[in-house]
SEKOLPA-730270 format. One record per residue: residue number from 0; residue in three letters; x, y, z of N, C-alpha, C, CB in turn. Coordinates in steps of 0.05 Angstrom, whole numbers, m for minus. Glycine has a CB too. Example, Ala and Ser with C-alpha at 12.3 -4.5 7.8 and 13.67 -1.06 7.14 Angstrom:
NODE   seq   type   n_east   n_north     n_up   ca_east   ca_north    ca_up   c_east   c_north     c_up   cb_east   cb_north    cb_up
NODE     0    Ala      264      m114      156       246        m90      156      264       m66      156       226        m89      181
NODE     1    Ser      257       m45      142       273        m21      143      258         1      157       282        m12      114
***
This chain:
NODE   seq   type   n_east   n_north     n_up   ca_east   ca_north    ca_up   c_east   c_north     c_up   cb_east   cb_north    cb_up
NODE     0    Met       52       640      238        68        626      214       52       635      192        70        591      215
NODE     1    Gly       59       630      167        44        629      141       31       601      129        65        639      120
NODE     2    Lys       14       596      119        13        560      112       31       550       97       m11        549       97
NODE     3    Glu       39       559       83        68        551       70       91       544       96        80        581       51
NODE     4    Ala       95       563      101       118        559      119      105       538      146       130        594      130
NODE     5    Lys       83       530      150        79        514      170       82       488      157        53        519      185
NODE     6    Leu       72       488      121        68        460      114       99       446      103        43        459       91
NODE     7    Gln      116       470       99       147        466      102      162       456      128       159        491       96
NODE     8    Lys      146       468      148       154        458      182      147       429      180       134        474      212
NODE     9    Asp      117       421      179       107        397      182      118       375      166        82        398      179
NODE    10    Ala      135       384      137       146        368      119      179       353      135       148        388       90
NODE    11    Met      184       374      144       217        369      160      214       351      186       233        404      173
NODE    12    Arg      183       361      197       175        335      225      180       313      218       147        330      236
NODE    13    Val      157       310      195       148        282      190      171       267      167       111        283      177
NODE    14    Leu      186       283      153       213        271      151      234       263      171       224        284      137
NODE    15    Lys      242       272      188       253        262      212      236       233      224       252        287      233
NODE    16    Glu      215       239      230       202        214      242      208       195      219       168        218      249
NODE    17    Thr      210       192      198       208        167      175      234       166      161       184        172      152
NODE    18    Ser      245       179      168       275        169      152      302       182      171       277        187      114
NODE    19    Arg      310       170      188       334        188      199      355       185      173       349        175      232
NODE    20    Thr      359       161      162       390        163      140      375       187      117       401        120      118
NODE    21    Phe      353       197      114       353        218       87      355       243      108       318        217       61
NODE    22    Tyr      343       248      131       336        265      143      368       288      150       319        250      167
NODE    23    Ile      378       271      152       403        283      156      419       298      132       419        263      167
NODE    24    Pro      423       280      105       426        297       89      412       323       74       431        285       79
NODE    25    Ile      386       320       81       367        339       72      374       363       88       336        330       75
NODE    26    Thr      372       366      109       378        387      123      401       403      115       381        379      146
NODE    27    Leu      416       389      104       446        404       86      441       421       71       463        387       66
NODE    28    Leu      428       415       58       419        428       23      410       454       34       388        410        0
NODE    29    Lys      412       467       17       400        492       15      372       500       21       404        497       m8
NODE    30    Ser      358       534       23       331        526       35      314       518       10       317        552       52
NODE    31    Val      308       516      m13       298        515      m37      302       490      m39       308        532      m58
NODE    32    Leu      323       478      m40       329        449      m47      320       426      m22       363        447      m54
NODE    33    Lys      334       439       m5       308        424       22      286       418       11       296        444       50
NODE    34    His      271       442       18       245        437       14      232       421       m7       235        456       12
NODE    35    Thr      248       422      m29       243        410      m49      249       380      m43       256        423      m71
NODE    36    Val      266       371      m43       274        340      m42      256       332      m11       317        336      m39
NODE    37    Gly      257       350        3       244        341       28      220       320       19       232        369       45
NODE    38    Ser      200       347        6       174        344       m4      171       315      m20       167        368      m22
NODE    39    Ala      192       316      m40       200        287      m65      200       264      m47       236        287      m83
NODE    40    Tyr      217       269      m30       220        247      m17      199       233        8       243        253       m8
NODE    41    Leu      187       251       11       161        241       31      135       235       11       150        269       57
NODE    42    Cys      131       241      m17       108        233      m39      120       204      m40       108        251      m73
NODE    43    Met      153       192      m46       151        164      m47      150       155      m16       175        151      m65
NODE    44    Arg      148       170       m3       149        148       22      118       135       35       165        164       51
NODE    45    Ala       98       161       27        76        156       23       70       133       14        69        170       12
NODE    46    Ile       78       131      m10        61        100      m28       78        77      m21        59         99      m68
NODE    47    Asp      106        85      m10       114         56        2      110        51       26       139         48        0
NODE    48    Glu       88        70       40        78         57       64       55        43       52        70         78       88
NODE    49    Met       43        45       44        16         27       26       35         0       22         3         44      m14
NODE    50    Glu       52         5       m2        63        m25        1       72       m39       20        80        m29      m11
NODE    51    Asp       91       m31       49        97        m46       68       74       m53       91       118        m35       77
NODE    52    His       53       m37       81        36        m34      112       23       m63      117         8         m7      113
NODE    53    Glu       26       m68      139        21        m97      150       m1      m108      150        28        m99      172
NODE    54    Gln      m32       m90      154       m50       m102      162      m67       m92      138       m56        m97      192
NODE    55    Leu      m54       m84      115       m77        m86       93      m75      m111       74       m76        m60       74
NODE    56    Ser      m91      m124       59       m95       m138       36      m74      m133       14      m120       m133       27
NODE    57    Ser      m64      m149        9       m53       m148      m17      m77      m131      m40       m45       m182      m27
NODE    58    Glu      m97      m147      m41      m116       m123      m61     m121      m102      m56      m140       m126      m68
NODE    59    Thr     m121       m94      m24      m130        m66      m18     m101       m50      m23      m144        m63       16
NODE    60    Lys      m81       m56      m28       m50        m49      m28      m60       m35      m55       m22        m76      m28
NODE    61    Gln      m58       m68      m77       m65        m53     m102      m78       m24     m119       m73        m65     m106
NODE    62    His     m109       m33     m104      m114        m13     m111     m109        15      m99      m131        m17     m114
NODE    63    Leu      m96        22      m74       m89         44      m64      m61        52      m93       m79         37      m26
NODE    64    Leu      m50        31      m94       m24         47     m100      m36        53     m140        15         22      m91
NODE    65    Arg      m44        36     m144       m54         49     m172      m64        64     m176       m64         42     m185
NODE    66    Ser      m91        70     m156      m107         94     m162      m95       114     m154      m131         95     m152
NODE    67    Thr      m78       116     m134       m49        136     m132      m35       143     m152       m29        126     m117
NODE    68    Gly      m32       124     m162        m9        126     m184      m26       141     m203         6         94     m199
NODE    69    Lys      m51       140     m219       m61        153     m235      m70       182     m227       m79        137     m243
NODE    70    Leu      m78       178     m206       m80        213     m200      m54       230     m197       m97        220     m172
NODE    71    Leu      m33       218     m194       m10        233     m194       m5       244     m225        14        215     m184
NODE    72    Gln      m14       226     m240        m9        227     m272      m30       256     m283       m21        191     m289
NODE    73    Glu      m48       264     m266       m69        278     m273      m47       307     m278       m96        277     m249
NODE    74    Arg      m58       326     m289       m41        352     m289      m49       363     m258       m50        375     m317
NODE    75    Ser      m67       369     m250       m72        379     m221      m79       359     m208       m91        399     m215
NODE    76    Phe      m58       347     m178       m74        330     m159      m98       337     m146       m60        325     m139
NODE    77    Asp     m112       318     m157      m146        319     m140     m147       310     m112      m168        296     m155
NODE    78    Glu     m148       321      m95      m132        325      m66     m173       308      m54      m117        377      m52
NODE    79    Glu     m189       320      m62      m210        309      m49     m211       279      m56      m234        323      m57
NODE    80    Ala     m206       283      m92      m211        242      m98     m190       226      m80      m200        229     m139
NODE    81    Tyr     m170       241      m71      m149        224      m56     m153       219      m30      m124        233      m57
NODE    82    Tyr     m168       233      m19      m178        236       11     m197       221        0      m185        265       27
NODE    83    Gln     m221       208      m16      m237        199      m15     m230       164      m19      m252        214      m31
NODE    84    Leu     m213       168      m33      m194        138      m37     m184       127       m7      m161        144      m58
NODE    85    Ile     m174       143       11      m157        134       30     m175       130       53      m134        152       35
NODE    86    Lys     m195       148       49      m223        148       70     m227       120       87      m254        153       51
NODE    87    Pro     m229        98       82      m243         70       87     m219        64      107      m249         46       57
NODE    88    Tyr     m190        72       97      m170         65      113     m142        85      131      m161         46       96
NODE    89    Ala     m162       106      122      m144        131      147     m139       117      173      m165        164      158
NODE    90    Ala     m156       114      188      m155         91      210     m125        73      213      m180         68      201
NODE    91    Leu     m110        66      189       m96         46      196      m64        60      184      m110         16      182
NODE    92    Leu      m73        82      167       m52         89      150      m37       116      166       m65         96      119
NODE    93    Pro      m16       115      160        12        141      175        4       166      168        50        139      160
NODE    94    Glu       13       196      182        14        221      169       27       221      144        25        240      185
NODE    95    Val       49       207      138        65        216      118       41       204       90       101        201      122
NODE    96    Thr       33       185       92         7        175       69       m2       194       68       m15        154       74
NODE    97    Ile      m33       198       87       m54        218       84      m49       244       76       m66        221      105
NODE    98    Arg      m31       247       84       m19        274       75        1       290       44        m4        274       96
NODE    99    Leu        4       267       34        11        263        9        8       294      m12        m9        238        0
NODE   100    Ala      m23       300       m2       m29        326      m23      m14       350      m20       m58        337      m20
NODE   101    Asp      m13       345       16         3        374       30       33       366       21         0        378       71
NODE   102    Trp       42       349        9        73        347        8       78       360      m20        86        315       10
NODE   103    Leu       58       348      m43        58        360      m59       55       390      m60        46        350      m69
NODE   104    Lys       42       405      m45        40        432      m44       72       451      m38        19        435      m20
NODE   105    Val       85       431      m15       111        446       m4      124       446      m40       135        423       28
NODE   106    Cys      126       427      m55       146        428      m82      143       446      m96       145        408     m101
NODE   107    Pro      160       454     m106       159        481     m131      136       478     m151       186        482     m152
NODE   108    Glu      124       499     m166       102        486     m182      125       486     m205        70        503     m187
NODE   109    Asp      144       493     m219       164        486     m242      176       458     m238       189        508     m245
NODE   110    Ile      167       438     m216       192        421     m211      168       396     m211       215        428     m178
NODE   111    Val      151       403     m195       130        380     m180      113       362     m207       102        399     m157
NODE   112    Ile      116       367     m231       113        348     m246      127       332     m257       104        354     m258
NODE   113    Lys      154       334     m249       170        309     m249      171       295     m228       193        311     m255
NODE   114    Ile      163       306     m204       164        284     m175      131       275     m177       175        303     m136
NODE   115    Lys      112       276     m185        88        259     m187       88       243     m210        65        273     m187
NODE   116    Gln      114       249     m231       119        234     m256      128       214     m242       137        245     m279
NODE   117    Ser      156       214     m232       169        188     m224      155       178     m198       201        192     m218
NODE   118    Thr      137       184     m180       117        175     m159      101       158     m164       103        191     m151
NODE   119    Ser       90       168     m191        67        146     m203       79       125     m212        48        155     m228
NODE   120    Ile      103       129     m224       110        102     m237      117        84     m218       130        102     m256
NODE   121    Met      133        92     m202       131         81     m168      121        62     m159       118         95     m150
NODE   122    Ala       92        75     m160        66         65     m149       55        38     m167        44         91     m150
NODE   123    Asp       57        48     m188        53         26     m208       73         1     m203        57         38     m236
NODE   124    Gly       90         2     m204       109        m17     m204      115       m30     m178       131         m5     m214
NODE   125    Met       92       m16     m156        96        m34     m133       75       m43     m126       108        m25     m112
NODE   126    Ala       55       m32     m141        26        m54     m138       28       m77     m156        m6        m38     m147
NODE   127    Lys       51       m76     m187        55        m99     m203       61      m119     m179        80        m95     m227
NODE   128    Trp       91      m116     m164        98       m134     m143       90      m146     m128       106       m129     m131
NODE   129    Thr       75      m121     m117        50       m142      m88       34      m156     m103        24       m122      m63
NODE   130    Glu       21      m155     m124         6       m176     m135       17      m200     m147        m9       m167     m151
NODE   131    Lys       48      m201     m150        64       m217     m151       80      m232     m123        76       m204     m166
NODE   132    Asn       69      m217     m108        81       m226      m74      108      m228      m78        70       m260      m59
NODE   133    Trp      116      m205      m90       150       m197      m82      158      m228      m97       161       m193      m37
NODE   134    Asp      151      m246     m119       161       m270     m115      180      m271     m140       139       m292     m113
NODE   135    Leu      208      m264     m129       230       m247     m149      249      m277     m153       251       m213     m130
NODE   136    Arg      250      m283     m177       257       m304     m198      291      m305     m211       236       m298     m223
NODE   137    Thr      293      m280     m226       315       m276     m237      333      m250     m229       307       m276     m262
NODE   138    Lys      350      m250     m239       369       m226     m239      356      m202     m245       390       m229     m260
NODE   139    Glu      341      m205     m270       318       m192     m283      299      m174     m260       299       m217     m297
NODE   140    Asp      283      m199     m249       269       m188     m235      274      m168     m215       260       m204     m227
NODE   141    Leu      299      m174     m201       312       m164     m165      320      m135     m189       352       m192     m140
NODE   142    Asp      327      m131     m216       330        m98     m228      309       m89     m232       343        m92     m253
NODE   143    Glu      289      m109     m239       262        m85     m240      251       m81     m219       237        m91     m258
NODE   144    Tyr      256       m96     m193       241        m83     m170      266       m69     m153       221       m106     m151
NODE   145    Thr      279       m71     m160       300        m44     m146      290       m23     m162       340        m46     m151
NODE   146    Tyr      285       m24     m187       290          3     m210      261        17     m193       285         m5     m257
NODE   147    Tyr      236         5     m190       212         14     m177      218        26     m157       194         m3     m171
NODE   148    Val      222        18     m130       233         20      m97      249        36     m101       246         m4      m78
NODE   149    Ala      270        42     m116       297         56     m104      306        70     m128       323         33      m93
NODE   150    Gly      308        65     m149       318         66     m170      311        96     m183       309         42     m182
NODE   151    Leu      285        91     m181       268        117     m185      272       140     m166       238        110     m183
NODE   152    Val      286       137     m142       286        149     m123      312       174     m142       292        128      m93
NODE   153    Gly      333       152     m154       360        165     m161      345       184     m180       387        145     m176
NODE   154    Val      327       173     m196       327        186     m222      306       214     m212       314        163     m250
NODE   155    Met      295       220     m195       278        241     m189      294       262     m174       252        232     m173
NODE   156    Leu      318       249     m158       340        259     m149      356       284     m172       358        232     m142
NODE   157    Ser      359       260     m191       380        284     m221      356       298     m231       399        264     m258
NODE   158    Asp      333       297     m236       311        315     m244      318       342     m232       285        304     m234
NODE   159    Ile      319       338     m204       320        354     m182      339       371     m185       322        341     m159
NODE   160    Trp      369       361     m188       390        375     m187      393       389     m215       411        358     m177
NODE   161    Glu      377       382     m241       384        393     m265      368       419     m266       380        374     m287
NODE   162    Trp      341       416     m251       323        434     m240      340       460     m230       308        419     m216
NODE   163    Tyr      344       450     m215       360        474     m185      387       480     m197       367        456     m145
NODE   164    Asp      409       479     m213       421        497     m223      437       480     m242       435        514     m204
NODE   165    Asn      430       462     m259       442        451     m282      456       427     m286       457        466     m288
NODE   166    Thr      457       420     m259       467        394     m255      469       369     m270       458        388     m240
NODE   167    Lys      477       363     m289       463        340     m304      483       322     m287       464        338     m341
NODE   168    Thr      462       291     m282       484        267     m275      465       250     m296       490        254     m235
NODE   169    Asp      484       223     m295       478        199     m311      455       189     m292       504        177     m316
NODE   170    Tyr      432       184     m323       404        165     m304      409       143     m299       376        159     m317
NODE   171    Asp      424       131     m319       427        101     m310      450        96     m279       442         83     m340
NODE   172    Leu      463       120     m274       484        110     m251      465       113     m226       515        131     m248
NODE   173    Ala      450       143     m239       424        141     m217      409       123     m203       406        149     m224
NODE   174    Val      399       107     m222       388         78     m220      407        57     m204       384         68     m249
NODE   175    Gly      431        54     m213       454         46     m197      453        47     m160       478         66     m209
NODE   176    Tyr      454        72     m164       456         84     m136      431        79     m114       460        115     m139
NODE   177    Gly      406        73     m130       378         71     m106      385        41     m111       338         85     m116
NODE   178    Arg      394        29     m116       391         m4     m130      403       m11     m101       412        m15     m166
NODE   179    Gly      433         3     m107       453          6      m80      446         6      m50       465         31      m81
NODE   180    Leu      432        28      m52       415         25      m21      399        12       m7       402         38      m16
NODE   181    Gln      381        m1      m35       362        m22      m27      364       m37      m20       351        m30      m37
NODE   182    Ala      398       m53      m44       407        m78      m36      412       m85       m4       430        m83      m51
NODE   183    Val      429       m64        0       441        m56       30      416       m62       46       454        m21       35
NODE   184    Asn      393       m45       50       365        m57       58      361       m84       65       346        m53       39
NODE   185    Met      358       m88       38       346       m121       36      368      m142       54       346       m132       m3
NODE   186    Leu      395      m136       54       410       m153       61      409      m155       94       434       m148       50
NODE   187    Arg      401      m122       99       396       m117      131      362      m132      142       395        m76      135
NODE   188    Asn      353      m126      125       329       m140      138      322      m167      124       304       m121      137
NODE   189    Gln      332      m187      118       333       m206      100      318      m226      119       362       m213       89
NODE   190    Glu      328      m226      147       309       m260      172      283      m239      170       325       m269      225
NODE   191    Glu      282      m218      176       254       m196      182      239      m198      161       258       m162      186
NODE   192    Asp      241      m199      130       230       m196      108      219      m235      107       254       m180       82
NODE   193    Ala      235      m254      115       230       m283      113      207      m292      128       252       m299      122
NODE   194    Glu      205      m276      154       187       m285      165      163      m274      163       193       m286      184
NODE   195    Arg      163      m265      149       140       m254      135      129      m259      106       145       m230      136
NODE   196    Gly      149      m277      101       140       m294       76      148      m278       55       108       m302       74
NODE   197    Val      174      m264       52       182       m252       24      211      m255       19       175       m221       22
NODE   198    His      223      m251        0       241       m265      m11      254      m250      m32       231       m288      m18
NODE   199    Phe      272      m223      m20       278       m207      m53      310      m221      m59       281       m160      m50
NODE   200    Val      314      m253      m56       336       m256      m72      328      m278      m99       360       m266      m51
NODE   201    Pro      337      m275     m115       337       m294     m135      337      m318     m136       351       m292     m147
NODE   202    Asp      320      m338     m152       331       m368     m150      359      m371     m146       324       m383     m174
NODE   203    Gly      372      m392     m133       400       m399     m140      419      m378     m119       406       m391     m177
NODE   204    Trp      407      m357     m113       424       m331     m107      433      m344      m75       403       m294     m108
NODE   205    Thr      458      m338      m72       464       m340      m42      464      m312      m28       493       m353      m37
NODE   206    Arg      469      m307       m4       468       m288       13      496      m267        2       469       m302       44
NODE   207    Ala      517      m286       m5       538       m271      m15      533      m259      m45       561       m289      m15
NODE   208    Asp      520      m274      m58       505       m261      m93      497      m232      m81       468       m282     m108
NODE   209    Leu      481      m231      m66       460       m207      m54      486      m187      m43       433       m220      m23
NODE   210    Phe      506      m195      m25       532       m173      m33      540      m163      m45       549       m173      m32
NODE   211    Thr      544      m185      m68       563       m169      m98      543      m148     m108       571       m193     m130
NODE   212    Tyr      518      m159     m110       498       m137     m126      495      m111     m111       465       m148     m132
NODE   213    Ala      498      m113      m93       498        m85      m69      532       m68      m76       498       m101      m24
NODE   214    Lys      545       m90      m78       571        m75      m86      574       m63     m112       593        m91      m84
NODE   215    Glu      563       m76     m130       568        m72     m154      556       m45     m162       559        m93     m168
NODE   216    Asn      533       m45     m152       510        m17     m153      524         4     m141       479        m20     m136
NODE   217    Leu      535         5     m119       549         23     m103      561        36     m114       563         15      m87
NODE   218    Gln      580        19     m127       606         23     m145      596        43     m170       619         m9     m156
NODE   219    Gln      572        37     m179       560         60     m189      555        87     m182       542         54     m192
NODE   220    Ala      546        84     m162       537        110     m142      559       133     m140       532         98     m109
NODE   221    Glu      585       109     m137       615        135     m132      615       144     m171       663        109     m116
NODE   222    Ile      614       123     m184       614        147     m212      591       161     m207       610        134     m246
NODE   223    Tyr      569       161     m205       553        182     m207      556       212     m197       535        174     m199
NODE   224    Ile      567       203     m166       576        239     m146      597       251     m164       595        235     m105
NODE   225    Lys      608       237     m193       644        245     m201      627       272     m212       669        219     m232
NODE   226    Asp      592       270     m221       590        287     m248      588       316     m225       555        278     m274
NODE   227    Ile      588       317     m207       572        336     m190      590       353     m175       552        322     m172
NODE   228    Gln      586       382     m175       602        408     m166      592       419     m146       604        429     m184
NODE   229    Thr      574       417     m142       557        452     m128      555       428      m95       504        470     m152
NODE   230    Arg      568       433      m75       585        432      m56      552       414      m44       603        466      m42
NODE   231    Asn      537       426      m40       513        419      m17      501       387      m31       480        449      m17
NODE   232    Ile      492       396      m55       483        373      m75      509       345      m69       485        388     m114
NODE   233    Leu      534       346      m61       552        331      m72      548       319      m40       582        345      m88
NODE   234    Leu      547       345      m11       544        322       14      531       304       16       538        328       34
NODE   235    Phe      501       314        4       478        301       10      474       272       m3       456        319        3
NODE   236    Cys      499       265      m28       496        245      m43      508       228      m31       502        249      m68
NODE   237    Lys      538       246      m24       559        230       m1      547       211       17       572        250       19
NODE   238    Ile      532       225       34       525        217       63      505       185       60       503        248       79
NODE   239    Pro      489       181       57       476        157       39      500       139       38       464        166        6
NODE   240    Leu      515       143       10       518        126        4      547       117       27       518        129      m25
NODE   241    Ala      563       127       40       578        124       60      572       111       79       585        141       68
NODE   242    Leu      538       117       90       532         93      112      524        75       89       504         98      140
NODE   243    Ala      516        73       76       514         44       63      533        31       62       507         43       38
NODE   244    Lys      554        34       46       580         22       50      598        12       75       592         37       39
NODE   245    Lys      587        29       96       601         22      123      576         2      144       611         58      139
NODE   246    Thr      545         1      128       529        m16      135      536       m45      130       508         m9      124
NODE   247    Leu      539       m41      100       551        m66       93      571       m83      103       557        m64       75
NODE   248    Lys      592       m66      104       618        m74      125      610       m85      149       636        m50      133
NODE   249    Ala      593       m74      168       585        m84      184      568      m105      187       582        m71      193
NODE   250    Leu      557      m114      167       536       m140      162      551      m159      160       516       m140      137
NODE   251    Glu      575      m158      141       594       m179      127      612      m185      153       614       m167       99
NODE   252    Asn      613      m162      177       620       m173      207      598      m186      221       630       m150      226
NODE   253    Gly      576      m194      215       568       m198      228      546      m180      243       583       m205      233
NODE   254    Glu      550      m158      244       529       m135      265      502      m132      237       554        m90      277
NODE   255    Glu      486      m136      262       468       m122      250      461       m87      236       456       m129      265
NODE   256    Lys      476       m73      245       476        m48      237      502       m25      244       451        m39      247
NODE   257    Met      504        m3      232       515         20      245      512        26      276       506         41      231
NODE   258    Ser      522        35      289       521         50      310      516        75      311       538         48      321
NODE   259    Arg      493        82      327       494        108      322      513       127      324       480        115      332
NODE   260    Asp      533       124      343       566        140      345      574       140      312       595        118      368
NODE   261    Glu      566       109      303       588        112      282      572       124      255       605         81      277
NODE   262    Val      548       136      251       537        136      243      547       176      245       517        115      250
NODE   263    Glu      542       184      266       549        209      268      576       216      263       543        217      290
NODE   264    Ala      597       194      270       617        203      264      627       204      238       629        195      276
NODE   265    Thr      610       189      219       619        180      184      605       215      174       595        138      164
NODE   266    Val      580       221      182       575        239      168      590       263      179       548        241      166
NODE   267    Asp      599       267      204       619        290      210      649       282      193       623        292      246
NODE   268    Asp      648       257      187       687        257      171      671       274      147       710        213      155
NODE   269    Ile      650       264      131       647        278      105      636       311      101       627        260       90
NODE   270    Leu      630       322      127       621        353      126      649       362      131       596        364      149
NODE   271    Asn      678       350      144       703        358      144      719       357      128       713        352      158
NODE   272    Gln      706       342      107       732        346       78      734       362       66       734        331       57
***
């Protein structure tokens, strides 16, 4: 097996280990798109693991995120500088983070600059909110935080769709799509987040307000996909949206999440449309 093929295989393995929700639709994409979206997602997941890490101090997280953000701004990613940056924490960091340079190598050269750009902005935003201890006070704070951690995924995907076959989508709606998925995650993890002293709900908001916020943003996701004609891109976008909407319904019914059978049935329904 050649070096590139091995990296692609590794990327899909790590993707499966880190995200069940995105792994399924990514595998439905055609080869070039599959490896591009897969590597792009892993780049963002790499820094997400820095922000979420339970054993790293706030100062360490900020240092890692800001330094990684700077490295991603360079024309050529300095693999050795990144290795030296994470070396003191390598025993604590997951494979997806340690191998950031590999995921960039899987990405085609003529789109990787966009992936690095979005991931760099995300890293800086995560560092900013880590410094604030994720103390969200207003809806504007919530919008800003969800833009950094999820809206930028939508922006990155829109860049990839246009690069792939000139599929043009609305960036604002792409951000709304990302925000909607993130809001569902916040609702699902609200108790767990509260236990570690993190509250993603603005002052004066109830849980019902967060449900409204999620629904409004998922409506933007519905509009977003109307511009997409390429079937495998459309399927990719429909699956996380359908899973988010059904998870929201399950949460409203007092359930913790969808069952595995419900997830599989939802994916099958979309594939058979």
